[in-house]
PDBQT receptor file of N, H, CA, C and O in Angstrom, charges set to zero:
ATOM      1  N   UNK A   1      -8.721  32.811  71.098  1.00  0.00    +0.000 N 
ATOM      2  CA  UNK A   1      -9.319  32.948  70.417  1.00  0.00    +0.000 C 
ATOM      3  C   UNK A   1     -10.557  34.075  70.359  1.00  0.00    +0.000 C 
ATOM      4  O   UNK A   1     -10.876  35.033  69.655  1.00  0.00    +0.000 OA
ATOM      5  N   UNK A   2     -11.154  33.221  71.772  1.00  0.00    +0.000 N 
ATOM      6  H   UNK A   2     -10.895  32.443  72.344  1.00  0.00    +0.000 HD
ATOM      7  CA  UNK A   2     -13.007  33.547  71.076  1.00  0.00    +0.000 C 
ATOM      8  C   UNK A   2     -12.882  35.452  71.989  1.00  0.00    +0.000 C 
ATOM      9  O   UNK A   2     -13.455  36.495  71.675  1.00  0.00    +0.000 OA
ATOM     10  N   UNK A   3     -12.017  35.197  72.986  1.00  0.00    +0.000 N 
ATOM     11  H   UNK A   3     -11.552  34.349  73.241  1.00  0.00    +0.000 HD
ATOM     12  CA  UNK A   3     -11.396  36.258  73.952  1.00  0.00    +0.000 C 
ATOM     13  C   UNK A   3     -11.253  37.782  72.778  1.00  0.00    +0.000 C 
ATOM     14  O   UNK A   3     -11.874  38.845  72.801  1.00  0.00    +0.000 OA
ATOM     15  N   UNK A   4      -9.893  37.157  71.606  1.00  0.00    +0.000 N 
ATOM     16  H   UNK A   4      -9.388  36.294  71.587  1.00  0.00    +0.000 HD
ATOM     17  CA  UNK A   4      -9.102  38.113  70.553  1.00  0.00    +0.000 C 
ATOM     18  C   UNK A   4     -10.734  38.662  70.278  1.00  0.00    +0.000 C 
ATOM     19  O   UNK A   4     -11.224  39.789  70.353  1.00  0.00    +0.000 OA
ATOM     20  N   UNK A   5     -11.208  37.589  69.997  1.00  0.00    +0.000 N 
ATOM     21  H   UNK A   5     -10.810  36.674  69.936  1.00  0.00    +0.000 HD
ATOM     22  CA  UNK A   5     -12.659  38.621  68.170  1.00  0.00    +0.000 C 
ATOM     23  C   UNK A   5     -13.717  39.227  69.100  1.00  0.00    +0.000 C 
ATOM     24  O   UNK A   5     -14.523  40.097  68.771  1.00  0.00    +0.000 OA
ATOM     25  N   UNK A   6     -13.610  38.661  70.283  1.00  0.00    +0.000 N 
ATOM     26  H   UNK A   6     -12.955  37.954  70.551  1.00  0.00    +0.000 HD
ATOM     27  CA  UNK A   6     -14.721  39.228  71.014  1.00  0.00    +0.000 C 
ATOM     28  C   UNK A   6     -14.859  41.197  71.871  1.00  0.00    +0.000 C 
ATOM     29  O   UNK A   6     -15.751  41.931  72.296  1.00  0.00    +0.000 OA
ATOM     30  N   UNK A   7     -13.162  41.238  71.677  1.00  0.00    +0.000 N 
ATOM     31  H   UNK A   7     -12.437  40.641  71.332  1.00  0.00    +0.000 HD
ATOM     32  CA  UNK A   7     -12.370  42.193  71.644  1.00  0.00    +0.000 C 
ATOM     33  C   UNK A   7     -12.428  42.070  70.788  1.00  0.00    +0.000 C 
ATOM     34  O   UNK A   7     -13.186  43.033  70.900  1.00  0.00    +0.000 OA
ATOM     35  N   UNK A   8     -12.420  41.773  69.522  1.00  0.00    +0.000 N 
ATOM     36  H   UNK A   8     -11.803  40.990  69.432  1.00  0.00    +0.000 HD
ATOM     37  CA  UNK A   8     -12.251  42.665  67.761  1.00  0.00    +0.000 C 
ATOM     38  C   UNK A   8     -13.186  43.695  67.326  1.00  0.00    +0.000 C 
ATOM     39  O   UNK A   8     -12.973  44.588  66.507  1.00  0.00    +0.000 OA
ATOM     40  N   UNK A   9     -15.059  43.266  68.482  1.00  0.00    +0.000 N 
ATOM     41  H   UNK A   9     -15.232  42.540  69.147  1.00  0.00    +0.000 HD
ATOM     42  CA  UNK A   9     -15.173  43.152  67.421  1.00  0.00    +0.000 C 
ATOM     43  C   UNK A   9     -15.886  44.571  68.290  1.00  0.00    +0.000 C 
ATOM     44  O   UNK A   9     -16.651  45.418  67.830  1.00  0.00    +0.000 OA
ATOM     45  N   UNK A  10     -15.397  44.473  69.498  1.00  0.00    +0.000 N 
ATOM     46  H   UNK A  10     -14.776  43.785  69.872  1.00  0.00    +0.000 HD
ATOM     47  CA  UNK A  10     -16.493  45.530  70.475  1.00  0.00    +0.000 C 
ATOM     48  C   UNK A  10     -15.107  46.754  70.013  1.00  0.00    +0.000 C 
ATOM     49  O   UNK A  10     -15.351  47.948  70.189  1.00  0.00    +0.000 OA
ATOM     50  N   UNK A  11     -14.416  46.549  69.727  1.00  0.00    +0.000 N 
ATOM     51  H   UNK A  11     -14.218  45.579  69.583  1.00  0.00    +0.000 HD
ATOM     52  CA  UNK A  11     -12.825  47.484  69.362  1.00  0.00    +0.000 C 
ATOM     53  C   UNK A  11     -14.137  48.153  67.790  1.00  0.00    +0.000 C 
ATOM     54  O   UNK A  11     -14.764  49.211  67.738  1.00  0.00    +0.000 OA
ATOM     55  N   UNK A  12     -14.108  47.456  67.179  1.00  0.00    +0.000 N 
ATOM     56  H   UNK A  12     -13.599  46.596  67.221  1.00  0.00    +0.000 HD
ATOM     57  CA  UNK A  12     -14.323  48.161  65.795  1.00  0.00    +0.000 C 
ATOM     58  C   UNK A  12     -15.714  48.646  65.848  1.00  0.00    +0.000 C 
ATOM     59  O   UNK A  12     -15.990  49.378  64.898  1.00  0.00    +0.000 OA
ATOM     60  N   UNK A  13     -16.754  48.425  66.768  1.00  0.00    +0.000 N 
ATOM     61  H   UNK A  13     -16.530  47.830  67.540  1.00  0.00    +0.000 HD
ATOM     62  CA  UNK A  13     -18.463  48.867  66.966  1.00  0.00    +0.000 C 
ATOM     63  C   UNK A  13     -17.767  50.240  67.527  1.00  0.00    +0.000 C 
ATOM     64  O   UNK A  13     -18.088  51.253  66.906  1.00  0.00    +0.000 OA
ATOM     65  N   UNK A  14     -16.789  50.421  68.698  1.00  0.00    +0.000 N 
ATOM     66  H   UNK A  14     -16.528  49.597  69.202  1.00  0.00    +0.000 HD
ATOM     67  CA  UNK A  14     -16.625  51.269  69.476  1.00  0.00    +0.000 C 
ATOM     68  C   UNK A  14     -16.144  52.627  68.016  1.00  0.00    +0.000 C 
ATOM     69  O   UNK A  14     -16.383  53.827  67.878  1.00  0.00    +0.000 OA
ATOM     70  N   UNK A  15     -15.612  51.890  67.432  1.00  0.00    +0.000 N 
ATOM     71  H   UNK A  15     -15.418  50.916  67.545  1.00  0.00    +0.000 HD
ATOM     72  CA  UNK A  15     -14.625  52.965  66.153  1.00  0.00    +0.000 C 
ATOM     73  C   UNK A  15     -16.441  53.201  65.178  1.00  0.00    +0.000 C 
ATOM     74  O   UNK A  15     -16.606  54.315  65.676  1.00  0.00    +0.000 OA
ATOM     75  N   UNK A  16     -17.331  53.072  64.569  1.00  0.00    +0.000 N 
ATOM     76  H   UNK A  16     -17.197  52.168  64.165  1.00  0.00    +0.000 HD
ATOM     77  CA  UNK A  16     -17.820  53.097  64.420  1.00  0.00    +0.000 C 
ATOM     78  C   UNK A  16     -18.998  53.847  64.800  1.00  0.00    +0.000 C 
ATOM     79  O   UNK A  16     -19.415  54.676  63.991  1.00  0.00    +0.000 OA
ATOM     80  N   UNK A  17     -19.539  53.704  65.789  1.00  0.00    +0.000 N 
ATOM     81  H   UNK A  17     -19.200  53.031  66.446  1.00  0.00    +0.000 HD
ATOM     82  CA  UNK A  17     -20.402  54.248  67.102  1.00  0.00    +0.000 C 
ATOM     83  C   UNK A  17     -19.812  55.952  66.381  1.00  0.00    +0.000 C 
ATOM     84  O   UNK A  17     -20.391  56.682  65.576  1.00  0.00    +0.000 OA
ATOM     85  N   UNK A  18     -18.231  56.159  67.194  1.00  0.00    +0.000 N 
ATOM     86  H   UNK A  18     -17.761  55.567  67.848  1.00  0.00    +0.000 HD
ATOM     87  CA  UNK A  18     -17.642  57.118  67.127  1.00  0.00    +0.000 C 
ATOM     88  C   UNK A  18     -18.042  57.901  65.834  1.00  0.00    +0.000 C 
ATOM     89  O   UNK A  18     -18.852  58.745  65.450  1.00  0.00    +0.000 OA
ATOM     90  N   UNK A  19     -16.886  57.043  65.334  1.00  0.00    +0.000 N 
ATOM     91  H   UNK A  19     -16.228  56.358  65.645  1.00  0.00    +0.000 HD
ATOM     92  CA  UNK A  19     -17.250  58.204  63.682  1.00  0.00    +0.000 C 
ATOM     93  C   UNK A  19     -18.402  58.369  63.294  1.00  0.00    +0.000 C 
ATOM     94  O   UNK A  19     -18.263  59.104  62.316  1.00  0.00    +0.000 OA
ATOM     95  N   UNK A  20     -19.544  58.151  63.430  1.00  0.00    +0.000 N 
ATOM     96  H   UNK A  20     -19.657  57.554  64.225  1.00  0.00    +0.000 HD
ATOM     97  CA  UNK A  20     -21.136  57.834  63.442  1.00  0.00    +0.000 C 
ATOM     98  C   UNK A  20     -21.719  59.407  63.817  1.00  0.00    +0.000 C 
ATOM     99  O   UNK A  20     -22.248  60.401  63.319  1.00  0.00    +0.000 OA
ATOM    100  N   UNK A  21     -20.985  58.596  65.603  1.00  0.00    +0.000 N 
ATOM    101  H   UNK A  21     -20.555  57.789  66.008  1.00  0.00    +0.000 HD
ATOM    102  CA  UNK A  21     -21.334  60.948  66.197  1.00  0.00    +0.000 C 
ATOM    103  C   UNK A  21     -21.248  61.637  65.840  1.00  0.00    +0.000 C 
ATOM    104  O   UNK A  21     -21.938  62.655  65.784  1.00  0.00    +0.000 OA
ATOM    105  N   UNK A  22     -20.068  61.261  65.324  1.00  0.00    +0.000 N 
ATOM    106  H   UNK A  22     -19.508  60.434  65.369  1.00  0.00    +0.000 HD
ATOM    107  CA  UNK A  22     -18.827  62.176  64.925  1.00  0.00    +0.000 C 
ATOM    108  C   UNK A  22     -20.106  63.468  64.010  1.00  0.00    +0.000 C 
ATOM    109  O   UNK A  22     -20.470  64.631  64.186  1.00  0.00    +0.000 OA
ATOM    110  N   UNK A  23     -20.401  62.297  62.992  1.00  0.00    +0.000 N 
ATOM    111  H   UNK A  23     -20.105  61.352  62.849  1.00  0.00    +0.000 HD
ATOM    112  CA  UNK A  23     -20.334  62.736  61.680  1.00  0.00    +0.000 C 
ATOM    113  C   UNK A  23     -22.066  63.587  62.148  1.00  0.00    +0.000 C 
ATOM    114  O   UNK A  23     -22.257  64.707  61.675  1.00  0.00    +0.000 OA
ATOM    115  N   UNK A  24     -22.867  63.131  62.798  1.00  0.00    +0.000 N 
ATOM    116  H   UNK A  24     -22.712  62.221  63.182  1.00  0.00    +0.000 HD
ATOM    117  CA  UNK A  24     -23.460  63.529  63.240  1.00  0.00    +0.000 C 
ATOM    118  C   UNK A  24     -24.032  64.462  64.071  1.00  0.00    +0.000 C 
ATOM    119  O   UNK A  24     -25.174  64.921  64.072  1.00  0.00    +0.000 OA
ATOM    120  N   UNK A  25     -23.050  64.688  64.803  1.00  0.00    +0.000 N 
ATOM    121  H   UNK A  25     -22.122  64.315  64.802  1.00  0.00    +0.000 HD
ATOM    122  CA  UNK A  25     -22.588  66.020  65.811  1.00  0.00    +0.000 C 
ATOM    123  C   UNK A  25     -22.496  67.187  64.394  1.00  0.00    +0.000 C 
ATOM    124  O   UNK A  25     -23.259  68.135  64.211  1.00  0.00    +0.000 OA
ATOM    125  N   UNK A  26     -21.775  66.930  63.850  1.00  0.00    +0.000 N 
ATOM    126  H   UNK A  26     -21.154  66.160  63.999  1.00  0.00    +0.000 HD
ATOM    127  CA  UNK A  26     -21.046  68.153  62.516  1.00  0.00    +0.000 C 
ATOM    128  C   UNK A  26     -22.530  68.188  61.475  1.00  0.00    +0.000 C 
ATOM    129  O   UNK A  26     -23.232  69.179  61.273  1.00  0.00    +0.000 OA
ATOM    130  N   UNK A  27     -22.667  67.231  61.093  1.00  0.00    +0.000 N 
ATOM    131  H   UNK A  27     -22.096  66.427  61.257  1.00  0.00    +0.000 HD
ATOM    132  CA  UNK A  27     -24.315  67.731  60.849  1.00  0.00    +0.000 C 
ATOM    133  C   UNK A  27     -25.439  68.595  61.527  1.00  0.00    +0.000 C 
ATOM    134  O   UNK A  27     -26.082  69.514  61.021  1.00  0.00    +0.000 OA
ATOM    135  N   UNK A  28     -25.523  68.035  62.896  1.00  0.00    +0.000 N 
ATOM    136  H   UNK A  28     -25.000  67.288  63.307  1.00  0.00    +0.000 HD
ATOM    137  CA  UNK A  28     -26.565  68.951  63.354  1.00  0.00    +0.000 C 
ATOM    138  C   UNK A  28     -25.742  70.947  63.652  1.00  0.00    +0.000 C 
ATOM    139  O   UNK A  28     -26.186  72.094  63.697  1.00  0.00    +0.000 OA
ATOM    140  N   UNK A  29     -24.550  70.340  63.760  1.00  0.00    +0.000 N 
ATOM    141  H   UNK A  29     -24.189  69.408  63.723  1.00  0.00    +0.000 HD
ATOM    142  CA  UNK A  29     -23.530  72.407  64.006  1.00  0.00    +0.000 C 
ATOM    143  C   UNK A  29     -23.824  73.013  63.022  1.00  0.00    +0.000 C 
ATOM    144  O   UNK A  29     -24.197  74.186  63.040  1.00  0.00    +0.000 OA
ATOM    145  N   UNK A  30     -23.713  72.361  62.067  1.00  0.00    +0.000 N 
ATOM    146  H   UNK A  30     -23.411  71.408  62.052  1.00  0.00    +0.000 HD
ATOM    147  CA  UNK A  30     -23.185  73.327  60.371  1.00  0.00    +0.000 C 
ATOM    148  C   UNK A  30     -25.083  72.721  60.316  1.00  0.00    +0.000 C 
ATOM    149  O   UNK A  30     -25.111  72.069  61.360  1.00  0.00    +0.000 OA
ATOM    150  N   UNK A  31     -26.182  72.636  59.851  1.00  0.00    +0.000 N 
ATOM    151  H   UNK A  31     -26.159  73.165  59.003  1.00  0.00    +0.000 HD
ATOM    152  CA  UNK A  31     -27.423  72.846  59.432  1.00  0.00    +0.000 C 
ATOM    153  C   UNK A  31     -28.640  73.899  61.090  1.00  0.00    +0.000 C 
ATOM    154  O   UNK A  31     -29.790  74.326  61.187  1.00  0.00    +0.000 OA
ATOM    155  N   UNK A  32     -27.188  73.815  62.150  1.00  0.00    +0.000 N 
ATOM    156  H   UNK A  32     -26.253  73.468  62.072  1.00  0.00    +0.000 HD
ATOM    157  CA  UNK A  32     -28.494  74.740  62.690  1.00  0.00    +0.000 C 
ATOM    158  C   UNK A  32     -28.356  75.232  63.601  1.00  0.00    +0.000 C 
ATOM    159  O   UNK A  32     -29.211  75.734  64.330  1.00  0.00    +0.000 OA
ATOM    160  N   UNK A  33     -26.747  75.156  63.786  1.00  0.00    +0.000 N 
ATOM    161  H   UNK A  33     -26.052  74.748  63.194  1.00  0.00    +0.000 HD
ATOM    162  CA  UNK A  33     -25.928  76.442  64.526  1.00  0.00    +0.000 C 
ATOM    163  C   UNK A  33     -25.715  77.850  63.884  1.00  0.00    +0.000 C 
ATOM    164  O   UNK A  33     -26.044  78.139  62.734  1.00  0.00    +0.000 OA
ATOM    165  N   UNK A  34     -25.269  78.474  64.556  1.00  0.00    +0.000 N 
ATOM    166  H   UNK A  34     -25.002  78.239  65.491  1.00  0.00    +0.000 HD
ATOM    167  CA  UNK A  34     -25.023  79.872  64.343  1.00  0.00    +0.000 C 
ATOM    168  C   UNK A  34     -24.272  79.618  62.208  1.00  0.00    +0.000 C 
ATOM    169  O   UNK A  34     -24.749  80.222  61.247  1.00  0.00    +0.000 OA
ATOM    170  N   UNK A  35     -22.870  78.396  62.125  1.00  0.00    +0.000 N 
ATOM    171  H   UNK A  35     -22.482  77.905  62.906  1.00  0.00    +0.000 HD
ATOM    172  CA  UNK A  35     -23.279  79.189  61.086  1.00  0.00    +0.000 C 
ATOM    173  C   UNK A  35     -24.053  77.801  59.678  1.00  0.00    +0.000 C 
ATOM    174  O   UNK A  35     -23.822  77.517  58.502  1.00  0.00    +0.000 OA
ATOM    175  N   UNK A  36     -24.722  77.472  60.451  1.00  0.00    +0.000 N 
ATOM    176  H   UNK A  36     -24.910  77.703  61.406  1.00  0.00    +0.000 HD
ATOM    177  CA  UNK A  36     -25.970  76.425  59.188  1.00  0.00    +0.000 C 
ATOM    178  C   UNK A  36     -26.560  77.836  58.432  1.00  0.00    +0.000 C 
ATOM    179  O   UNK A  36     -26.663  78.143  57.244  1.00  0.00    +0.000 OA
ATOM    180  N   UNK A  37     -27.023  78.810  60.174  1.00  0.00    +0.000 N 
ATOM    181  H   UNK A  37     -26.939  78.560  61.139  1.00  0.00    +0.000 HD
ATOM    182  CA  UNK A  37     -27.533  80.031  59.089  1.00  0.00    +0.000 C 
ATOM    183  C   UNK A  37     -26.062  80.884  57.823  1.00  0.00    +0.000 C 
ATOM    184  O   UNK A  37     -26.456  81.255  56.718  1.00  0.00    +0.000 OA
ATOM    185  N   UNK A  38     -24.873  81.032  58.104  1.00  0.00    +0.000 N 
ATOM    186  H   UNK A  38     -24.553  80.731  59.002  1.00  0.00    +0.000 HD
ATOM    187  CA  UNK A  38     -23.588  81.871  57.875  1.00  0.00    +0.000 C 
ATOM    188  C   UNK A  38     -23.783  81.117  56.507  1.00  0.00    +0.000 C 
ATOM    189  O   UNK A  38     -23.893  81.880  55.547  1.00  0.00    +0.000 OA
ATOM    190  N   UNK A  39     -23.856  79.634  56.196  1.00  0.00    +0.000 N 
ATOM    191  H   UNK A  39     -23.766  79.014  56.975  1.00  0.00    +0.000 HD
ATOM    192  CA  UNK A  39     -23.700  78.604  55.515  1.00  0.00    +0.000 C 
ATOM    193  C   UNK A  39     -24.711  78.543  54.022  1.00  0.00    +0.000 C 
ATOM    194  O   UNK A  39     -24.383  78.350  52.852  1.00  0.00    +0.000 OA
ATOM    195  N   UNK A  40     -26.620  78.906  54.922  1.00  0.00    +0.000 N 
ATOM    196  H   UNK A  40     -26.887  79.062  55.873  1.00  0.00    +0.000 HD
ATOM    197  CA  UNK A  40     -26.761  78.299  53.977  1.00  0.00    +0.000 C 
ATOM    198  C   UNK A  40     -26.863  79.842  52.949  1.00  0.00    +0.000 C 
ATOM    199  O   UNK A  40     -26.919  79.722  51.725  1.00  0.00    +0.000 OA
ATOM    200  N   UNK A  41     -26.872  80.825  53.411  1.00  0.00    +0.000 N 
ATOM    201  H   UNK A  41     -26.827  80.923  54.405  1.00  0.00    +0.000 HD
ATOM    202  CA  UNK A  41     -26.817  82.431  52.959  1.00  0.00    +0.000 C 
ATOM    203  C   UNK A  41     -25.675  81.827  52.189  1.00  0.00    +0.000 C 
ATOM    204  O   UNK A  41     -26.030  81.296  51.137  1.00  0.00    +0.000 OA
ATOM    205  N   UNK A  42     -24.549  81.786  52.425  1.00  0.00    +0.000 N 
ATOM    206  H   UNK A  42     -24.260  82.218  53.279  1.00  0.00    +0.000 HD
ATOM    207  CA  UNK A  42     -23.879  81.690  50.817  1.00  0.00    +0.000 C 
ATOM    208  C   UNK A  42     -23.500  80.673  50.549  1.00  0.00    +0.000 C 
ATOM    209  O   UNK A  42     -22.302  80.509  50.319  1.00  0.00    +0.000 OA
ATOM    210  N   UNK A  43     -24.653  79.358  50.472  1.00  0.00    +0.000 N 
ATOM    211  H   UNK A  43     -25.626  79.491  50.658  1.00  0.00    +0.000 HD
ATOM    212  CA  UNK A  43     -25.257  78.605  49.516  1.00  0.00    +0.000 C 
ATOM    213  C   UNK A  43     -25.691  79.846  48.602  1.00  0.00    +0.000 C 
ATOM    214  O   UNK A  43     -25.106  80.358  47.648  1.00  0.00    +0.000 OA
ATOM    215  N   UNK A  44     -26.968  80.173  49.239  1.00  0.00    +0.000 N 
ATOM    216  H   UNK A  44     -27.443  79.758  50.014  1.00  0.00    +0.000 HD
ATOM    217  CA  UNK A  44     -27.658  80.815  48.154  1.00  0.00    +0.000 C 
ATOM    218  C   UNK A  44     -26.596  82.615  46.656  1.00  0.00    +0.000 C 
ATOM    219  O   UNK A  44     -26.465  83.127  45.544  1.00  0.00    +0.000 OA
ATOM    220  N   UNK A  45     -26.186  82.566  48.463  1.00  0.00    +0.000 N 
ATOM    221  H   UNK A  45     -26.292  82.150  49.366  1.00  0.00    +0.000 HD
ATOM    222  CA  UNK A  45     -25.363  83.442  47.256  1.00  0.00    +0.000 C 
ATOM    223  C   UNK A  45     -24.654  82.871  46.252  1.00  0.00    +0.000 C 
ATOM    224  O   UNK A  45     -25.055  83.250  45.152  1.00  0.00    +0.000 OA
ATOM    225  N   UNK A  46     -23.638  82.007  46.207  1.00  0.00    +0.000 N 
ATOM    226  H   UNK A  46     -23.313  81.699  47.101  1.00  0.00    +0.000 HD
ATOM    227  CA  UNK A  46     -22.760  81.325  44.991  1.00  0.00    +0.000 C 
ATOM    228  C   UNK A  46     -24.140  80.713  43.702  1.00  0.00    +0.000 C 
ATOM    229  O   UNK A  46     -24.027  80.699  42.476  1.00  0.00    +0.000 OA
ATOM    230  N   UNK A  47     -25.151  80.344  44.406  1.00  0.00    +0.000 N 
ATOM    231  H   UNK A  47     -25.242  80.356  45.402  1.00  0.00    +0.000 HD
ATOM    232  CA  UNK A  47     -26.056  79.748  43.160  1.00  0.00    +0.000 C 
ATOM    233  C   UNK A  47     -26.784  80.471  42.565  1.00  0.00    +0.000 C 
ATOM    234  O   UNK A  47     -27.758  80.163  41.878  1.00  0.00    +0.000 OA
ATOM    235  N   UNK A  48     -26.308  81.609  42.818  1.00  0.00    +0.000 N 
ATOM    236  H   UNK A  48     -25.517  81.859  43.376  1.00  0.00    +0.000 HD
ATOM    237  CA  UNK A  48     -27.503  82.622  42.523  1.00  0.00    +0.000 C 
ATOM    238  C   UNK A  48     -26.216  83.150  41.424  1.00  0.00    +0.000 C 
ATOM    239  O   UNK A  48     -26.608  83.058  40.261  1.00  0.00    +0.000 OA
ATOM    240  N   UNK A  49     -24.452  83.799  41.561  1.00  0.00    +0.000 N 
ATOM    241  H   UNK A  49     -24.134  83.874  42.506  1.00  0.00    +0.000 HD
ATOM    242  CA  UNK A  49     -23.389  83.844  40.793  1.00  0.00    +0.000 C 
ATOM    243  C   UNK A  49     -22.718  82.713  40.076  1.00  0.00    +0.000 C 
ATOM    244  O   UNK A  49     -21.670  82.831  39.441  1.00  0.00    +0.000 OA
ATOM    245  N   UNK A  50     -23.641  81.223  40.280  1.00  0.00    +0.000 N 
ATOM    246  H   UNK A  50     -24.492  81.127  40.796  1.00  0.00    +0.000 HD
ATOM    247  CA  UNK A  50     -23.875  79.843  39.330  1.00  0.00    +0.000 C 
ATOM    248  C   UNK A  50     -24.170  80.243  38.804  1.00  0.00    +0.000 C 
ATOM    249  O   UNK A  50     -23.403  80.861  38.067  1.00  0.00    +0.000 OA
ATOM    250  N   UNK A  51     -25.563  80.333  38.605  1.00  0.00    +0.000 N 
ATOM    251  H   UNK A  51     -26.186  79.831  39.204  1.00  0.00    +0.000 HD
ATOM    252  CA  UNK A  51     -26.008  80.516  37.679  1.00  0.00    +0.000 C 
ATOM    253  C   UNK A  51     -26.036  81.918  36.418  1.00  0.00    +0.000 C 
ATOM    254  O   UNK A  51     -26.295  82.082  35.226  1.00  0.00    +0.000 OA
ATOM    255  N   UNK A  52     -25.726  82.461  37.242  1.00  0.00    +0.000 N 
ATOM    256  H   UNK A  52     -25.515  82.328  38.210  1.00  0.00    +0.000 HD
ATOM    257  CA  UNK A  52     -25.966  84.355  36.447  1.00  0.00    +0.000 C 
ATOM    258  C   UNK A  52     -24.744  83.955  35.322  1.00  0.00    +0.000 C 
ATOM    259  O   UNK A  52     -25.155  84.026  34.164  1.00  0.00    +0.000 OA
ATOM    260  N   UNK A  53     -23.229  83.524  35.464  1.00  0.00    +0.000 N 
ATOM    261  H   UNK A  53     -22.895  83.467  36.405  1.00  0.00    +0.000 HD
ATOM    262  CA  UNK A  53     -22.261  82.207  34.925  1.00  0.00    +0.000 C 
ATOM    263  C   UNK A  53     -22.506  81.666  33.881  1.00  0.00    +0.000 C 
ATOM    264  O   UNK A  53     -21.946  81.625  32.785  1.00  0.00    +0.000 OA
ATOM    265  N   UNK A  54     -23.692  81.106  34.441  1.00  0.00    +0.000 N 
ATOM    266  H   UNK A  54     -24.146  81.139  35.331  1.00  0.00    +0.000 HD
ATOM    267  CA  UNK A  54     -24.083  79.551  33.211  1.00  0.00    +0.000 C 
ATOM    268  C   UNK A  54     -25.258  80.596  31.871  1.00  0.00    +0.000 C 
ATOM    269  O   UNK A  54     -25.678  80.246  30.769  1.00  0.00    +0.000 OA
ATOM    270  N   UNK A  55     -25.356  81.288  32.280  1.00  0.00    +0.000 N 
ATOM    271  H   UNK A  55     -25.014  81.573  33.176  1.00  0.00    +0.000 HD
ATOM    272  CA  UNK A  55     -26.832  82.031  31.190  1.00  0.00    +0.000 C 
ATOM    273  C   UNK A  55     -25.385  83.435  30.728  1.00  0.00    +0.000 C 
ATOM    274  O   UNK A  55     -25.640  83.870  29.605  1.00  0.00    +0.000 OA
ATOM    275  N   UNK A  56     -24.394  83.957  31.191  1.00  0.00    +0.000 N 
ATOM    276  H   UNK A  56     -24.187  83.605  32.103  1.00  0.00    +0.000 HD
ATOM    277  CA  UNK A  56     -23.844  84.295  30.351  1.00  0.00    +0.000 C 
ATOM    278  C   UNK A  56     -23.310  83.847  29.397  1.00  0.00    +0.000 C 
ATOM    279  O   UNK A  56     -23.121  84.518  28.382  1.00  0.00    +0.000 OA
ATOM    280  N   UNK A  57     -22.973  82.682  29.517  1.00  0.00    +0.000 N 
ATOM    281  H   UNK A  57     -23.126  82.137  30.341  1.00  0.00    +0.000 HD
ATOM    282  CA  UNK A  57     -21.470  81.865  29.065  1.00  0.00    +0.000 C 
ATOM    283  C   UNK A  57     -22.335  81.085  27.932  1.00  0.00    +0.000 C 
ATOM    284  O   UNK A  57     -21.702  80.388  27.139  1.00  0.00    +0.000 OA
ATOM    285  N   UNK A  58     -24.115  81.186  27.781  1.00  0.00    +0.000 N 
ATOM    286  H   UNK A  58     -24.629  81.752  28.425  1.00  0.00    +0.000 HD
ATOM    287  CA  UNK A  58     -24.772  80.300  26.819  1.00  0.00    +0.000 C 
ATOM    288  C   UNK A  58     -25.418  80.838  25.897  1.00  0.00    +0.000 C 
ATOM    289  O   UNK A  58     -25.894  80.506  24.811  1.00  0.00    +0.000 OA
ATOM    290  N   UNK A  59     -25.298  82.406  27.001  1.00  0.00    +0.000 N 
ATOM    291  H   UNK A  59     -24.911  82.676  27.883  1.00  0.00    +0.000 HD
ATOM    292  CA  UNK A  59     -25.965  83.052  25.663  1.00  0.00    +0.000 C 
ATOM    293  C   UNK A  59     -25.082  84.265  24.673  1.00  0.00    +0.000 C 
ATOM    294  O   UNK A  59     -25.607  84.740  23.666  1.00  0.00    +0.000 OA
TER     295      UNK A  59
């Protein structure tokens, strides 16, 4: 019984570390990779576009 619990805890810890590691790697790629610059540029352009649309609707 104790071995089964220990095995489950190890399995859960491995899954958790793998999930966190993949998320961390994805965040690094999105922010510091070449796609990070493109993503920031798209975000900037869409935010200006969104602001213009909202201003036109309010006036």
